All heavy atoms as a GROMACS GRO file, in nm:
protein
  509
    1MET      N    1   0.272  -3.407   3.596
    1MET     CA    2   0.307  -3.470   3.722
    1MET      C    3   0.339  -3.359   3.823
    1MET      O    4   0.422  -3.274   3.797
    1MET     CB    5   0.429  -3.560   3.700
    1MET     CG    6   0.480  -3.624   3.825
    1MET     SD    7   0.635  -3.716   3.810
    1MET     CE    8   0.592  -3.842   3.694
    2ARG      N    9   0.271  -3.363   3.936
    2ARG     CA   10   0.299  -3.266   4.041
    2ARG      C   11   0.410  -3.317   4.131
    2ARG      O   12   0.410  -3.432   4.169
    2ARG     CB   13   0.175  -3.242   4.124
    2ARG     CG   14   0.081  -3.143   4.056
    2ARG     CD   15  -0.020  -3.098   4.153
    2ARG     NE   16   0.042  -2.994   4.237
    2ARG     CZ   17  -0.025  -2.892   4.286
    2ARG    NH1   18  -0.151  -2.882   4.266
    2ARG    NH2   19   0.035  -2.802   4.360
    3TYR      N   20   0.502  -3.228   4.164
    3TYR     CA   21   0.611  -3.258   4.256
    3TYR      C   22   0.690  -3.384   4.218
    3TYR      O   23   0.708  -3.474   4.300
    3TYR     CB   24   0.558  -3.271   4.399
    3TYR     CG   25   0.472  -3.155   4.440
    3TYR    CD1   26   0.335  -3.172   4.463
    3TYR    CD2   27   0.526  -3.028   4.453
    3TYR    CE1   28   0.256  -3.064   4.499
    3TYR    CE2   29   0.446  -2.920   4.489
    3TYR     CZ   30   0.312  -2.940   4.512
    3TYR     OH   31   0.233  -2.834   4.548
    4PRO      N   32   0.740  -3.389   4.096
    4PRO     CA   33   0.812  -3.511   4.054
    4PRO      C   34   0.940  -3.534   4.134
    4PRO      O   35   0.976  -3.648   4.161
    4PRO     CB   36   0.843  -3.487   3.907
    4PRO     CG   37   0.840  -3.338   3.892
    4PRO     CD   38   0.736  -3.290   3.991
    5LEU      N   39   1.007  -3.428   4.176
    5LEU     CA   40   1.132  -3.446   4.250
    5LEU      C   41   1.108  -3.522   4.379
    5LEU      O   42   1.182  -3.615   4.412
    5LEU     CB   43   1.198  -3.312   4.278
    5LEU     CG   44   1.332  -3.319   4.349
    5LEU    CD1   45   1.432  -3.404   4.272
    5LEU    CD2   46   1.386  -3.181   4.373
    6GLU      N   47   1.003  -3.487   4.451
    6GLU     CA   48   0.974  -3.556   4.576
    6GLU      C   49   0.945  -3.704   4.552
    6GLU      O   50   0.985  -3.790   4.631
    6GLU     CB   51   0.856  -3.490   4.647
    6GLU     CG   52   0.892  -3.357   4.712
    6GLU     CD   53   0.890  -3.240   4.614
    6GLU    OE1   54   0.855  -3.258   4.495
    6GLU    OE2   55   0.924  -3.129   4.656
    7LYS      N   56   0.877  -3.734   4.443
    7LYS     CA   57   0.848  -3.874   4.412
    7LYS      C   58   0.976  -3.952   4.383
    7LYS      O   59   0.993  -4.065   4.428
    7LYS     CB   60   0.752  -3.883   4.293
    7LYS     CG   61   0.614  -3.834   4.327
    7LYS     CD   62   0.521  -3.839   4.209
    7LYS     CE   63   0.386  -3.781   4.248
    7LYS     NZ   64   0.289  -3.785   4.140
    8PHE      N   65   1.068  -3.890   4.310
    8PHE     CA   66   1.195  -3.957   4.282
    8PHE      C   67   1.280  -3.970   4.408
    8PHE      O   68   1.350  -4.068   4.425
    8PHE     CB   69   1.273  -3.883   4.173
    8PHE     CG   70   1.215  -3.899   4.036
    8PHE    CD1   71   1.182  -3.790   3.960
    8PHE    CD2   72   1.194  -4.026   3.983
    8PHE    CE1   73   1.128  -3.805   3.832
    8PHE    CE2   74   1.140  -4.043   3.857
    8PHE     CZ   75   1.107  -3.932   3.782
    9GLU      N   76   1.271  -3.871   4.496
    9GLU     CA   77   1.344  -3.880   4.623
    9GLU      C   78   1.291  -3.994   4.709
    9GLU      O   79   1.369  -4.068   4.768
    9GLU     CB   80   1.334  -3.748   4.700
    9GLU     CG   81   1.424  -3.640   4.646
    9GLU     CD   82   1.416  -3.514   4.729
    9GLU    OE1   83   1.305  -3.464   4.753
    9GLU    OE2   84   1.523  -3.466   4.769
   10ARG      N   85   1.159  -4.008   4.716
   10ARG     CA   86   1.101  -4.117   4.795
   10ARG      C   87   1.145  -4.253   4.744
   10ARG      O   88   1.162  -4.347   4.821
   10ARG     CB   89   0.948  -4.108   4.794
   10ARG     CG   90   0.893  -4.006   4.891
   10ARG     CD   91   0.744  -4.025   4.912
   10ARG     NE   92   0.667  -4.009   4.791
   10ARG     CZ   93   0.611  -3.896   4.748
   10ARG    NH1   94   0.626  -3.786   4.819
   10ARG    NH2   95   0.541  -3.891   4.638
   11ARG      N   96   1.164  -4.263   4.613
   11ARG     CA   97   1.208  -4.391   4.554
   11ARG      C   98   1.360  -4.405   4.556
   11ARG      O   99   1.414  -4.503   4.508
   11ARG     CB  100   1.156  -4.400   4.411
   11ARG     CG  101   1.006  -4.414   4.407
   11ARG     CD  102   0.957  -4.433   4.266
   11ARG     NE  103   0.816  -4.455   4.266
   11ARG     CZ  104   0.728  -4.386   4.195
   11ARG    NH1  105   0.768  -4.289   4.116
   11ARG    NH2  106   0.600  -4.413   4.201
   12LYS      N  107   1.427  -4.304   4.612
   12LYS     CA  108   1.573  -4.302   4.626
   12LYS      C  109   1.646  -4.306   4.492
   12LYS      O  110   1.757  -4.357   4.481
   12LYS     CB  111   1.620  -4.415   4.718
   12LYS     CG  112   1.558  -4.409   4.856
   12LYS     CD  113   1.630  -4.493   4.955
   12LYS     CE  114   1.558  -4.498   5.086
   12LYS     NZ  115   1.550  -4.378   5.159
   13PHE      N  116   1.583  -4.246   4.388
   13PHE     CA  117   1.649  -4.232   4.259
   13PHE      C  118   1.740  -4.109   4.258
   13PHE      O  119   1.844  -4.109   4.194
   13PHE     CB  120   1.547  -4.217   4.145
   13PHE     CG  121   1.467  -4.340   4.118
   13PHE    CD1  122   1.336  -4.330   4.078
   13PHE    CD2  123   1.521  -4.467   4.130
   13PHE    CE1  124   1.260  -4.442   4.052
   13PHE    CE2  125   1.446  -4.580   4.105
   13PHE     CZ  126   1.315  -4.568   4.065
   14VAL      N  127   1.699  -4.006   4.330
   14VAL     CA  128   1.778  -3.883   4.341
   14VAL      C  129   1.766  -3.832   4.484
   14VAL      O  130   1.676  -3.871   4.558
   14VAL     CB  131   1.731  -3.771   4.245
   14VAL    CG1  132   1.747  -3.810   4.101
   14VAL    CG2  133   1.590  -3.728   4.274
   15ARG      N  134   1.859  -3.744   4.518
   15ARG     CA  135   1.846  -3.674   4.646
   15ARG      C  136   1.902  -3.535   4.629
   15ARG      O  137   1.993  -3.511   4.550
   15ARG     CB  138   1.915  -3.748   4.760
   15ARG     CG  139   2.064  -3.752   4.754
   15ARG     CD  140   2.119  -3.830   4.874
   15ARG     NE  141   2.261  -3.844   4.864
   15ARG     CZ  142   2.348  -3.768   4.931
   15ARG    NH1  143   2.306  -3.676   5.014
   15ARG    NH2  144   2.477  -3.787   4.916
   16ARG      N  145   1.842  -3.441   4.701
   16ARG     CA  146   1.890  -3.303   4.699
   16ARG      C  147   2.001  -3.291   4.802
   16ARG      O  148   1.989  -3.340   4.914
   16ARG     CB  149   1.777  -3.207   4.735
   16ARG     CG  150   1.684  -3.184   4.620
   16ARG     CD  151   1.579  -3.087   4.659
   16ARG     NE  152   1.472  -3.161   4.728
   16ARG     CZ  153   1.355  -3.112   4.756
   16ARG    NH1  154   1.327  -2.988   4.723
   16ARG    NH2  155   1.264  -3.184   4.818
   17LEU      N  156   2.107  -3.226   4.763
   17LEU     CA  157   2.214  -3.200   4.856
   17LEU      C  158   2.177  -3.079   4.942
   17LEU      O  159   2.089  -3.002   4.907
   17LEU     CB  160   2.345  -3.177   4.781
   17LEU     CG  161   2.388  -3.297   4.694
   17LEU    CD1  162   2.521  -3.269   4.626
   17LEU    CD2  163   2.398  -3.424   4.775
   18LYS      N  164   2.244  -3.062   5.052
   18LYS     CA  165   2.209  -2.958   5.150
   18LYS      C  166   2.202  -2.819   5.089
   18LYS      O  167   2.120  -2.738   5.127
   18LYS     CB  168   2.308  -2.958   5.265
   18LYS     CG  169   2.294  -3.076   5.357
   18LYS     CD  170   2.391  -3.067   5.472
   18LYS     CE  171   2.377  -3.189   5.560
   18LYS     NZ  172   2.470  -3.186   5.671
   19GLU      N  173   2.287  -2.792   4.992
   19GLU     CA  174   2.291  -2.659   4.934
   19GLU      C  175   2.167  -2.629   4.850
   19GLU      O  176   2.140  -2.516   4.814
   19GLU     CB  177   2.413  -2.642   4.842
   19GLU     CG  178   2.545  -2.674   4.905
   19GLU     CD  179   2.580  -2.822   4.900
   19GLU    OE1  180   2.535  -2.893   4.808
   19GLU    OE2  181   2.651  -2.868   4.988
   20LEU      N  182   2.090  -2.734   4.815
   20LEU     CA  183   1.972  -2.724   4.731
   20LEU      C  184   2.003  -2.670   4.591
   20LEU      O  185   1.915  -2.625   4.520
   20LEU     CB  186   1.863  -2.638   4.796
   20LEU     CG  187   1.807  -2.692   4.927
   20LEU    CD1  188   1.708  -2.593   4.985
   20LEU    CD2  189   1.740  -2.828   4.906
   21THR      N  190   2.128  -2.673   4.554
   21THR     CA  191   2.166  -2.630   4.420
   21THR      C  192   2.207  -2.747   4.333
   21THR      O  193   2.228  -2.730   4.213
   21THR     CB  194   2.284  -2.530   4.425
   21THR    OG1  195   2.395  -2.593   4.490
   21THR    CG2  196   2.245  -2.404   4.500
   22LEU      N  197   2.219  -2.865   4.392
   22LEU     CA  198   2.262  -2.984   4.320
   22LEU      C  199   2.170  -3.101   4.349
   22LEU      O  200   2.113  -3.111   4.457
   22LEU     CB  201   2.405  -3.024   4.361
   22LEU     CG  202   2.516  -2.923   4.336
   22LEU    CD1  203   2.644  -2.972   4.399
   22LEU    CD2  204   2.534  -2.899   4.188
   23LEU      N  205   2.159  -3.188   4.252
   23LEU     CA  206   2.089  -3.315   4.270
   23LEU      C  207   2.190  -3.426   4.254
   23LEU      O  208   2.281  -3.417   4.172
   23LEU     CB  209   1.981  -3.335   4.164
   23LEU     CG  210   1.859  -3.248   4.170
   23LEU    CD1  211   1.768  -3.279   4.053
   23LEU    CD2  212   1.784  -3.270   4.300
   24LYS      N  213   2.174  -3.530   4.330
   24LYS     CA  214   2.261  -3.647   4.316
   24LYS      C  215   2.174  -3.765   4.277
   24LYS      O  216   2.080  -3.799   4.346
   24LYS     CB  217   2.333  -3.677   4.447
   24LYS     CG  218   2.426  -3.796   4.432
   24LYS     CD  219   2.503  -3.823   4.558
   24LYS     CE  220   2.593  -3.942   4.535
   24LYS     NZ  221   2.673  -3.973   4.651
   25PHE      N  222   2.205  -3.824   4.162
   25PHE     CA  223   2.132  -3.940   4.115
   25PHE      C  224   2.192  -4.066   4.177
   25PHE      O  225   2.313  -4.073   4.200
   25PHE     CB  226   2.142  -3.952   3.963
   25PHE     CG  227   2.048  -3.863   3.889
   25PHE    CD1  228   2.074  -3.727   3.875
   25PHE    CD2  229   1.933  -3.914   3.833
   25PHE    CE1  230   1.986  -3.645   3.807
   25PHE    CE2  231   1.844  -3.832   3.765
   25PHE     CZ  232   1.872  -3.698   3.752
   26GLU      N  233   2.109  -4.163   4.201
   26GLU     CA  234   2.155  -4.294   4.245
   26GLU      C  235   2.252  -4.345   4.139
   26GLU      O  236   2.221  -4.342   4.019
   26GLU     CB  237   2.035  -4.389   4.262
   26GLU     CG  238   2.072  -4.530   4.294
   26GLU     CD  239   2.151  -4.543   4.424
   26GLU    OE1  240   2.123  -4.470   4.520
   26GLU    OE2  241   2.240  -4.628   4.427
   27SER      N  242   2.370  -4.391   4.177
   27SER     CA  243   2.474  -4.426   4.081
   27SER      C  244   2.431  -4.537   3.985
   27SER      O  245   2.462  -4.532   3.866
   27SER     CB  246   2.605  -4.463   4.150
   27SER     OG  247   2.585  -4.576   4.234
   28ALA      N  248   2.357  -4.636   4.034
   28ALA     CA  249   2.311  -4.744   3.945
   28ALA      C  250   2.218  -4.690   3.837
   28ALA      O  251   2.224  -4.732   3.722
   28ALA     CB  252   2.242  -4.852   4.025
   29LEU      N  253   2.132  -4.596   3.875
   29LEU     CA  254   2.042  -4.535   3.777
   29LEU      C  255   2.120  -4.450   3.679
   29LEU      O  256   2.100  -4.458   3.558
   29LEU     CB  257   1.937  -4.450   3.849
   29LEU     CG  258   1.844  -4.368   3.760
   29LEU    CD1  259   1.760  -4.459   3.671
   29LEU    CD2  260   1.757  -4.278   3.843
   30TRP      N  261   2.212  -4.367   3.729
   30TRP     CA  262   2.290  -4.277   3.643
   30TRP      C  263   2.368  -4.355   3.539
   30TRP      O  264   2.376  -4.316   3.423
   30TRP     CB  265   2.383  -4.191   3.728
   30TRP     CG  266   2.450  -4.082   3.650
   30TRP    CD1  267   2.579  -4.077   3.612
   30TRP    CD2  268   2.388  -3.963   3.601
   30TRP    NE1  269   2.603  -3.962   3.542
   30TRP    CE2  270   2.487  -3.890   3.533
   30TRP    CE3  271   2.258  -3.910   3.607
   30TRP    CZ2  272   2.462  -3.767   3.472
   30TRP    CZ3  273   2.234  -3.788   3.546
   30TRP    CH2  274   2.335  -3.718   3.480
   31LYS      N  275   2.425  -4.468   3.579
   31LYS     CA  276   2.503  -4.550   3.486
   31LYS      C  277   2.417  -4.608   3.374
   31LYS      O  278   2.467  -4.634   3.265
   31LYS     CB  279   2.572  -4.664   3.562
   31LYS     CG  280   2.685  -4.617   3.649
   31LYS     CD  281   2.743  -4.733   3.729
   31LYS     CE  282   2.847  -4.682   3.829
   31LYS     NZ  283   2.897  -4.790   3.914
   32ARG      N  284   2.290  -4.627   3.400
   32ARG     CA  285   2.201  -4.684   3.299
   32ARG      C  286   2.151  -4.580   3.198
   32ARG      O  287   2.101  -4.615   3.093
   32ARG     CB  288   2.081  -4.750   3.366
   32ARG     CG  289   2.122  -4.874   3.447
   32ARG     CD  290   2.006  -4.943   3.506
   32ARG     NE  291   1.920  -4.996   3.399
   32ARG     CZ  292   1.803  -5.051   3.420
   32ARG    NH1  293   1.756  -5.061   3.541
   32ARG    NH2  294   1.732  -5.095   3.319
   33LEU      N  295   2.166  -4.452   3.231
   33LEU     CA  296   2.120  -4.348   3.141
   33LEU      C  297   2.219  -4.329   3.027
   33LEU      O  298   2.340  -4.331   3.047
   33LEU     CB  299   2.105  -4.215   3.216
   33LEU     CG  300   2.000  -4.211   3.326
   33LEU    CD1  301   2.008  -4.077   3.400
   33LEU    CD2  302   1.861  -4.235   3.272
   34THR      N  303   2.165  -4.310   2.908
   34THR     CA  304   2.250  -4.283   2.792
   34THR      C  305   2.287  -4.135   2.792
   34THR      O  306   2.229  -4.054   2.865
   34THR     CB  307   2.177  -4.316   2.661
   34THR    OG1  308   2.066  -4.224   2.647
   34THR    CG2  309   2.129  -4.460   2.658
   35ALA      N  310   2.382  -4.099   2.707
   35ALA     CA  311   2.418  -3.958   2.692
   35ALA      C  312   2.297  -3.877   2.648
   35ALA      O  313   2.277  -3.763   2.693
   35ALA     CB  314   2.532  -3.944   2.592
   36GLU      N  315   2.215  -3.935   2.562
   36GLU     CA  316   2.093  -3.867   2.516
   36GLU      C  317   1.994  -3.847   2.631
   36GLU      O  318   1.930  -3.742   2.641
   36GLU     CB  319   2.028  -3.944   2.402
   36GLU     CG  320   2.108  -3.946   2.274
   36GLU     CD  321   2.219  -4.052   2.272
   36GLU    OE1  322   2.217  -4.144   2.358
   36GLU    OE2  323   2.307  -4.041   2.186
   37ASP      N  324   1.981  -3.947   2.718
   37ASP     CA  325   1.894  -3.935   2.835
   37ASP      C  326   1.941  -3.820   2.925
   37ASP      O  327   1.860  -3.739   2.971
   37ASP     CB  328   1.894  -4.063   2.920
   37ASP     CG  329   1.831  -4.183   2.850
   37ASP    OD1  330   1.744  -4.164   2.763
   37ASP    OD2  331   1.871  -4.296   2.885
   38LYS      N  332   2.070  -3.815   2.949
   38LYS     CA  333   2.126  -3.712   3.036
   38LYS      C  334   2.107  -3.573   2.976
   38LYS      O  335   2.073  -3.478   3.046
   38LYS     CB  336   2.273  -3.740   3.064
   38LYS     CG  337   2.293  -3.864   3.148
   38LYS     CD  338   2.440  -3.900   3.161
   38LYS     CE  339   2.457  -4.031   3.235
   38LYS     NZ  340   2.596  -4.075   3.242
   39GLU      N  341   2.126  -3.561   2.845
   39GLU     CA  342   2.106  -3.432   2.778
   39GLU      C  343   1.959  -3.392   2.785
   39GLU      O  344   1.927  -3.275   2.808
   39GLU     CB  345   2.153  -3.438   2.634
   39GLU     CG  346   2.145  -3.305   2.562
   39GLU     CD  347   2.215  -3.192   2.635
   39GLU    OE1  348   2.323  -3.212   2.691
   39GLU    OE2  349   2.159  -3.080   2.635
   40ALA      N  350   1.868  -3.488   2.769
   40ALA     CA  351   1.725  -3.459   2.778
   40ALA      C  352   1.690  -3.411   2.918
   40ALA      O  353   1.613  -3.315   2.935
   40ALA     CB  354   1.643  -3.582   2.740
   41LEU      N  355   1.746  -3.473   3.021
   41LEU     CA  356   1.723  -3.429   3.159
   41LEU      C  357   1.773  -3.287   3.181
   41LEU      O  358   1.706  -3.206   3.245
   41LEU     CB  359   1.791  -3.524   3.258
   41LEU     CG  360   1.726  -3.659   3.278
   41LEU    CD1  361   1.817  -3.750   3.360
   41LEU    CD2  362   1.591  -3.644   3.346
   42ARG      N  363   1.891  -3.257   3.128
   42ARG     CA  364   1.945  -3.121   3.141
   42ARG      C  365   1.854  -3.020   3.074
   42ARG      O  366   1.827  -2.913   3.128
   42ARG     CB  367   2.086  -3.114   3.081
   42ARG     CG  368   2.191  -3.180   3.164
   42ARG     CD  369   2.331  -3.160   3.103
   42ARG     NE  370   2.426  -3.246   3.168
   42ARG     CZ  371   2.469  -3.363   3.120
   42ARG    NH1  372   2.427  -3.406   3.004
   42ARG    NH2  373   2.554  -3.436   3.188
   43ALA      N  374   1.805  -3.053   2.955
   43ALA     CA  375   1.718  -2.962   2.881
   43ALA      C  376   1.586  -2.940   2.955
   43ALA      O  377   1.537  -2.827   2.964
   43ALA     CB  378   1.693  -3.017   2.740
   44ILE      N  379   1.529  -3.046   3.008
   44ILE     CA  380   1.404  -3.036   3.083
   44ILE      C  381   1.425  -2.948   3.207
   44ILE      O  382   1.343  -2.861   3.237
   44ILE     CB  383   1.352  -3.175   3.123
   44ILE    CG1  384   1.305  -3.250   2.998
   44ILE    CG2  385   1.241  -3.166   3.227
   44ILE    CD1  386   1.283  -3.399   3.022
   45ALA      N  387   1.534  -2.970   3.278
   45ALA     CA  388   1.563  -2.892   3.398
   45ALA      C  389   1.584  -2.745   3.363
   45ALA      O  390   1.532  -2.656   3.432
   45ALA     CB  391   1.686  -2.948   3.469
   46GLN      N  392   1.657  -2.720   3.256
   46GLN     CA  393   1.682  -2.581   3.215
   46GLN      C  394   1.551  -2.510   3.179
   46GLN      O  395   1.526  -2.398   3.222
   46GLN     CB  396   1.777  -2.578   3.095
   46GLN     CG  397   1.818  -2.440   3.052
   46GLN     CD  398   1.901  -2.367   3.155
   46GLN    OE1  399   1.977  -2.428   3.230
   46GLN    NE2  400   1.888  -2.237   3.161
   47THR      N  401   1.466  -2.577   3.105
   47THR     CA  402   1.336  -2.520   3.068
   47THR      C  403   1.252  -2.493   3.192
   47THR      O  404   1.189  -2.386   3.205
   47THR     CB  405   1.261  -2.614   2.972
   47THR    OG1  406   1.340  -2.631   2.854
   47THR    CG2  407   1.124  -2.560   2.936
   48ALA      N  408   1.250  -2.586   3.286
   48ALA     CA  409   1.173  -2.569   3.409
   48ALA      C  410   1.224  -2.451   3.490
   48ALA      O  411   1.145  -2.374   3.546
   48ALA     CB  412   1.176  -2.697   3.492
   49LEU      N  413   1.356  -2.434   3.496
   49LEU     CA  414   1.412  -2.321   3.569
   49LEU      C  415   1.376  -2.189   3.504
   49LEU      O  416   1.339  -2.092   3.572
   49LEU     CB  417   1.564  -2.334   3.579
   49LEU     CG  418   1.614  -2.436   3.679
   49LEU    CD1  419   1.764  -2.458   3.661
   49LEU    CD2  420   1.583  -2.393   3.820
   50ILE      N  421   1.384  -2.182   3.373
   50ILE     CA  422   1.349  -2.059   3.301
   50ILE      C  423   1.202  -2.024   3.326
   50ILE      O  424   1.169  -1.910   3.358
   50ILE     CB  425   1.378  -2.075   3.150
   50ILE    CG1  426   1.529  -2.078   3.127
   50ILE    CG2  427   1.313  -1.963   3.070
   50ILE    CD1  428   1.570  -2.120   2.987
   51GLU      N  429   1.115  -2.122   3.314
   51GLU     CA  430   0.972  -2.099   3.337
   51GLU      C  431   0.945  -2.056   3.480
   51GLU      O  432   0.863  -1.967   3.505
   51GLU     CB  433   0.892  -2.224   3.302
   51GLU     CG  434   0.890  -2.253   3.153
   51GLU     CD  435   0.824  -2.385   3.118
   51GLU    OE1  436   0.781  -2.460   3.210
   51GLU    OE2  437   0.815  -2.415   2.997
   52TYR      N  438   1.013  -2.117   3.574
   52TYR     CA  439   0.996  -2.082   3.715
   52TYR      C  440   1.032  -1.936   3.740
   52TYR      O  441   0.955  -1.861   3.801
   52TYR     CB  442   1.082  -2.172   3.803
   52TYR     CG  443   1.084  -2.133   3.948
   52TYR    CD1  444   0.979  -2.166   4.032
   52TYR    CD2  445   1.193  -2.063   4.002
   52TYR    CE1  446   0.980  -2.129   4.166
   52TYR    CE2  447   1.194  -2.026   4.135
   52TYR     CZ  448   1.089  -2.059   4.216
   52TYR     OH  449   1.090  -2.022   4.348
   53TYR      N  450   1.147  -1.893   3.690
   53TYR     CA  451   1.190  -1.756   3.714
   53TYR      C  452   1.107  -1.656   3.635
   53TYR      O  453   1.086  -1.542   3.681
   53TYR     CB  454   1.340  -1.741   3.688
   53TYR     CG  455   1.420  -1.797   3.802
   53TYR    CD1  456   1.489  -1.918   3.789
   53TYR    CD2  457   1.425  -1.734   3.925
   53TYR    CE1  458   1.561  -1.972   3.895
   53TYR    CE2  459   1.497  -1.786   4.033
   53TYR     CZ  460   1.564  -1.904   4.016
   53TYR     OH  461   1.633  -1.957   4.122
   54GLN      N  462   1.055  -1.694   3.520
   54GLN     CA  463   0.966  -1.605   3.445
   54GLN      C  464   0.837  -1.583   3.524
   54GLN      O  465   0.785  -1.471   3.527
   54GLN     CB  466   0.934  -1.664   3.308
   54GLN     CG  467   1.050  -1.650   3.210
   54GLN     CD  468   1.023  -1.717   3.078
   54GLN    OE1  469   0.938  -1.804   3.065
   54GLN    NE2  470   1.101  -1.680   2.977
   55ARG      N  471   0.784  -1.687   3.587
   55ARG     CA  472   0.664  -1.672   3.669
   55ARG      C  473   0.689  -1.579   3.788
   55ARG      O  474   0.602  -1.501   3.827
   55ARG     CB  475   0.614  -1.807   3.720
   55ARG     CG  476   0.544  -1.889   3.614
   55ARG     CD  477   0.470  -2.008   3.674
   55ARG     NE  478   0.551  -2.093   3.757
   55ARG     CZ  479   0.618  -2.202   3.714
   55ARG    NH1  480   0.615  -2.235   3.588
   55ARG    NH2  481   0.688  -2.274   3.799
   56LEU      N  482   0.808  -1.584   3.846
   56LEU     CA  483   0.842  -1.496   3.958
   56LEU      C  484   0.844  -1.350   3.914
   56LEU      O  485   0.803  -1.262   3.988
   56LEU     CB  486   0.977  -1.534   4.018
   56LEU     CG  487   0.984  -1.663   4.098
   56LEU    CD1  488   1.126  -1.686   4.148
   56LEU    CD2  489   0.887  -1.662   4.215
   57GLU      N  490   0.894  -1.325   3.793
   57GLU     CA  491   0.902  -1.189   3.743
   57GLU      C  492   0.764  -1.131   3.718
   57GLU      O  493   0.742  -1.012   3.740
   57GLU     CB  494   0.984  -1.185   3.614
   57GLU     CG  495   1.131  -1.213   3.636
   57GLU     CD  496   1.211  -1.222   3.506
   57GLU    OE1  497   1.151  -1.204   3.398
   57GLU    OE2  498   1.331  -1.246   3.514
   58VAL      N  499   0.671  -1.214   3.672
   58VAL     CA  500   0.535  -1.167   3.643
   58VAL      C  501   0.460  -1.138   3.772
   58VAL      O  502   0.384  -1.043   3.780
   58VAL     CB  503   0.459  -1.272   3.557
   58VAL    CG1  504   0.312  -1.235   3.544
   58VAL    CG2  505   0.525  -1.287   3.422
   59GLY      N  506   0.479  -1.225   3.871
   59GLY     CA  507   0.404  -1.212   3.997
   59GLY      C  508   0.456  -1.104   4.079
   59GLY      O  509   0.415  -1.010   4.124
   0.00000   0.00000   0.00000
């Protein structure tokens, strides 16, 4: 999926805060996520960040 964050923002599931260092999930959506869902999201985000910065180092 290309640009998934923008797609979620358009659907108002998440929004980026001004600092661009935090995401805010829609509270109704966040409440429906299980602890396992939240941990999976954290792991996916961490992996994406690592891959992003590794690509910067190579380029």
